[in-house]
Backbone as CSV, one residue per row, in Angstrom:
resi,resn,N_x,N_y,N_z,CA_x,CA_y,CA_z,C_x,C_y,C_z
1,UNK,3.482,-242.533,-186.751,4.059,-243.455,-187.696,4.673,-242.653,-188.833
2,UNK,5.838,-243.033,-189.192,6.515,-242.356,-190.286,6.980,-243.397,-191.292
3,UNK,6.661,-243.191,-192.544,7.128,-244.062,-193.607,6.190,-245.207,-193.912
4,UNK,6.292,-245.671,-195.137,5.406,-246.726,-195.640,5.494,-248.002,-194.812
5,UNK,6.707,-248.432,-194.475,6.870,-249.692,-193.739,6.186,-249.637,-192.377
6,UNK,6.356,-248.533,-191.658,5.747,-248.407,-190.329,4.229,-248.395,-190.419
7,UNK,3.687,-247.693,-191.401,2.236,-247.608,-191.551,1.657,-248.968,-191.935
8,UNK,2.282,-249.634,-192.896,1.805,-250.958,-193.317,1.916,-251.952,-192.166
9,UNK,3.014,-251.922,-191.411,3.195,-252.848,-190.288,2.104,-252.653,-189.239
10,UNK,1.767,-251.391,-188.950,0.716,-251.143,-187.965,-0.612,-251.740,-188.420
11,UNK,-0.997,-251.479,-189.671,-2.309,-251.940,-190.137,-2.360,-253.448,-190.372
12,UNK,-1.227,-254.090,-190.607,-1.241,-255.535,-190.858,-0.924,-256.363,-189.630
13,UNK,-0.198,-255.796,-188.651,0.198,-256.561,-187.473,-0.386,-256.023,-186.170
14,UNK,-0.180,-254.743,-185.889,-0.613,-254.170,-184.614,-2.117,-254.024,-184.478
15,UNK,-2.736,-253.468,-185.497,-4.177,-253.206,-185.483,-4.999,-254.470,-185.238
16,UNK,-4.746,-255.587,-185.953,-5.569,-256.792,-185.747,-5.406,-257.438,-184.367
17,UNK,-4.331,-257.145,-183.661,-4.156,-257.712,-182.306,-5.174,-257.156,-181.326
18,UNK,-5.596,-255.918,-181.519,-6.550,-255.291,-180.600,-7.971,-255.337,-181.132
19,UNK,-8.144,-254.894,-182.363,-9.480,-254.796,-182.946,-9.671,-255.984,-183.875
20,UNK,-10.290,-257.032,-183.343,-10.310,-258.332,-184.010,-11.278,-258.427,-185.175
21,UNK,-12.452,-257.797,-185.070,-13.442,-257.975,-186.135,-14.485,-256.854,-186.083
22,UNK,-15.323,-256.856,-187.096,-16.434,-255.900,-187.200,-15.966,-254.448,-187.124
23,UNK,-14.808,-254.152,-187.681,-14.283,-252.782,-187.646,-15.070,-251.930,-188.637
24,UNK,-15.629,-250.840,-188.115,-16.371,-249.892,-188.937,-15.832,-248.503,-188.663
25,UNK,-15.569,-247.760,-189.713,-15.125,-246.379,-189.577,-16.167,-245.494,-190.239
26,UNK,-16.704,-244.564,-189.453,-17.674,-243.603,-189.963,-16.972,-242.257,-190.083
27,UNK,-16.892,-241.737,-191.294,-16.215,-240.467,-191.523,-17.189,-239.314,-191.327
28,UNK,-16.725,-238.297,-190.598,-17.571,-237.150,-190.302,-17.174,-235.906,-191.079
29,UNK,-15.932,-235.852,-191.516,-15.500,-234.682,-192.262,-14.016,-234.756,-192.562
30,UNK,-13.604,-233.912,-193.498,-12.189,-233.840,-193.839,-11.854,-232.423,-194.277
31,UNK,-10.576,-232.103,-194.198,-10.097,-230.793,-194.620,-8.721,-230.983,-195.229
32,UNK,-8.498,-230.359,-196.365,-7.207,-230.444,-197.035,-6.579,-229.065,-197.086
33,UNK,-5.300,-229.007,-196.729,-4.534,-227.769,-196.781,-3.153,-228.119,-197.327
34,UNK,-2.977,-227.933,-198.620,-1.704,-228.281,-199.242,-1.448,-229.776,-199.166
35,UNK,-0.340,-230.150,-198.526,0.040,-231.563,-198.398,-0.432,-232.189,-197.088
36,UNK,-1.406,-231.567,-196.430,-1.955,-232.102,-195.187,-3.453,-232.323,-195.334
37,UNK,-3.883,-233.488,-194.880,-5.308,-233.828,-194.908,-5.718,-234.243,-193.503
38,UNK,-6.742,-233.600,-192.976,-7.267,-233.919,-191.652,-8.600,-234.632,-191.833
39,UNK,-8.788,-235.741,-191.101,-10.006,-236.541,-191.208,-10.554,-236.790,-189.808
40,UNK,-11.849,-236.506,-189.618,-12.538,-236.834,-188.371,-13.359,-238.089,-188.590
41,UNK,-13.278,-239.023,-187.628,-13.988,-240.290,-187.796,-14.316,-240.915,-186.447
42,UNK,-15.261,-241.840,-186.459,-15.569,-242.676,-185.294,-15.325,-244.116,-185.706
43,UNK,-14.595,-244.835,-184.864,-14.323,-246.245,-185.142,-15.037,-247.102,-184.120
44,UNK,-15.713,-248.128,-184.610,-16.310,-249.140,-183.745,-15.749,-250.489,-184.172
45,UNK,-15.668,-251.408,-183.215,-15.119,-252.733,-183.509,-15.427,-253.674,-182.364
46,UNK,-15.080,-254.915,-182.566,-15.080,-255.903,-181.500,-13.623,-256.182,-181.163
47,UNK,-13.286,-256.025,-179.889,-11.912,-256.252,-179.450,-11.565,-257.735,-179.475
48,UNK,-10.294,-258.030,-179.413,-9.833,-259.426,-179.407,-10.449,-260.208,-178.248
49,UNK,-10.762,-259.517,-177.130,-11.358,-260.200,-175.980,-12.880,-260.303,-176.079
50,UNK,-13.460,-259.829,-177.204,-14.903,-259.922,-177.417,-15.688,-258.701,-176.993
51,UNK,-15.069,-257.756,-176.319,-15.752,-256.545,-175.853,-15.923,-255.550,-177.002
52,UNK,-16.972,-254.711,-176.910,-17.165,-253.686,-177.945,-16.190,-252.524,-177.744
53,UNK,-15.876,-251.845,-178.839,-14.982,-250.690,-178.806,-15.584,-249.598,-179.669
54,UNK,-15.550,-248.366,-179.171,-15.932,-247.207,-179.973,-15.155,-245.998,-179.472
55,UNK,-14.621,-245.217,-180.411,-13.875,-244.029,-180.031,-13.832,-243.075,-181.223
56,UNK,-13.703,-241.791,-180.920,-13.603,-240.768,-181.955,-12.132,-240.493,-182.245
57,UNK,-11.833,-240.240,-183.505,-10.463,-240.041,-183.955,-10.347,-238.793,-184.808
58,UNK,-9.150,-238.239,-184.817,-8.771,-237.214,-185.770,-7.426,-237.657,-186.339
59,UNK,-7.368,-237.849,-187.637,-6.134,-238.264,-188.304,-5.593,-237.090,-189.107
60,UNK,-4.283,-236.918,-189.049,-3.611,-235.932,-189.877,-2.650,-236.688,-190.786
61,UNK,-2.938,-236.648,-192.077,-2.089,-237.305,-193.068,-1.196,-236.252,-193.706
62,UNK,0.105,-236.513,-193.719,1.045,-235.651,-194.424,1.461,-236.374,-195.696
63,UNK,1.283,-235.694,-196.822,1.584,-236.287,-198.117,2.936,-235.803,-198.619
64,UNK,3.587,-236.660,-199.375,4.830,-236.297,-200.045,4.792,-236.955,-201.420
65,UNK,4.913,-236.147,-202.449,4.847,-236.640,-203.829,3.550,-237.415,-204.091
66,UNK,2.444,-236.955,-203.484,1.144,-237.567,-203.709,0.877,-238.844,-202.930
67,UNK,1.826,-239.262,-202.092,1.660,-240.475,-201.284,1.671,-240.112,-199.804
68,UNK,1.063,-240.965,-198.980,1.068,-240.731,-197.535,2.478,-240.951,-197.007
69,UNK,3.017,-239.929,-196.366,4.353,-240.003,-195.787,4.298,-240.219,-194.277
70,UNK,3.372,-239.535,-193.614,3.272,-239.603,-192.154,1.812,-239.544,-191.754
71,UNK,1.464,-240.272,-190.693,0.111,-240.237,-190.143,0.208,-239.912,-188.662
72,UNK,-0.558,-238.926,-188.235,-0.697,-238.631,-186.804,-2.125,-238.958,-186.428
73,UNK,-2.279,-239.578,-185.284,-3.597,-240.002,-184.826,-3.870,-239.342,-183.481
74,UNK,-5.001,-238.674,-183.379,-5.419,-238.052,-182.127,-6.702,-238.743,-181.687
75,UNK,-6.704,-239.213,-180.441,-7.822,-240.001,-179.937,-7.884,-239.827,-178.426
76,UNK,-9.027,-240.087,-177.849,-9.174,-240.068,-176.396,-8.488,-241.326,-175.855
77,UNK,-7.223,-241.198,-175.492,-6.442,-242.361,-175.074,-6.947,-242.952,-173.763
78,UNK,-7.448,-242.125,-172.860,-7.973,-242.650,-171.591,-9.204,-243.517,-171.854
79,UNK,-10.072,-243.057,-172.730,-11.257,-243.853,-173.066,-10.851,-245.171,-173.733
80,UNK,-9.933,-245.093,-174.681,-9.451,-246.298,-175.340,-8.833,-247.280,-174.362
81,UNK,-8.038,-246.779,-173.423,-7.408,-247.629,-172.410,-8.462,-248.336,-171.567
82,UNK,-9.480,-247.572,-171.139,-10.551,-248.169,-170.326,-11.276,-249.270,-171.099
83,UNK,-11.530,-249.038,-172.377,-12.269,-250.027,-173.165,-11.433,-251.282,-173.423
84,UNK,-10.130,-251.107,-173.573,-9.259,-252.243,-173.891,-8.774,-252.966,-172.635
85,UNK,-8.353,-252.205,-171.615,-7.712,-252.795,-170.444,-8.512,-252.684,-169.154
86,UNK,-9.627,-251.963,-169.163,-10.381,-251.744,-167.936,-10.077,-250.358,-167.387
87,UNK,-10.473,-250.120,-166.161,-10.307,-248.798,-165.561,-8.841,-248.416,-165.445
88,UNK,-8.599,-247.119,-165.515,-7.246,-246.607,-165.341,-6.854,-246.680,-163.873
89,UNK,-5.567,-246.913,-163.584,-5.128,-246.884,-162.199,-5.277,-245.480,-161.642
90,UNK,-5.476,-245.383,-160.328,-5.602,-244.079,-159.702,-4.312,-243.302,-159.865
91,UNK,-4.463,-242.008,-160.143,-3.295,-241.148,-160.274,-3.180,-240.314,-159.019
92,UNK,-1.975,-240.152,-158.562,-1.752,-239.316,-157.394,-1.413,-237.912,-157.861
93,UNK,-1.849,-236.940,-157.099,-1.548,-235.558,-157.424,-0.106,-235.258,-157.020
94,UNK,0.541,-234.400,-157.785,1.903,-234.020,-157.385,1.891,-233.321,-156.034
95,UNK,2.883,-233.592,-155.249,2.991,-232.963,-153.930,3.591,-231.583,-154.090
96,UNK,2.941,-230.619,-153.458,3.457,-229.237,-153.513,4.176,-228.943,-152.211
97,UNK,5.296,-228.237,-152.328,6.056,-227.884,-151.089,5.302,-226.918,-150.225
């Protein structure tokens, strides 16, 4: 996400569609290096379909003029997909000549 509008839109529109209630974020640590802040956290919630959700995250915030300019989110996407949509489809291995 880049820019204030994109970040606000995600947290006000996109986020509530998946994580409906009981959202808890447990912070494990942070590191600041100039205009970059890295945060490790675990998020738990109840999904819109009523199922529980938990996943570990690493956020990288890039600041500009003391405000958040960009956010990068690193998460176990396969785990998140399984929790939200069910099992992942089988993947086929690439064919070698």
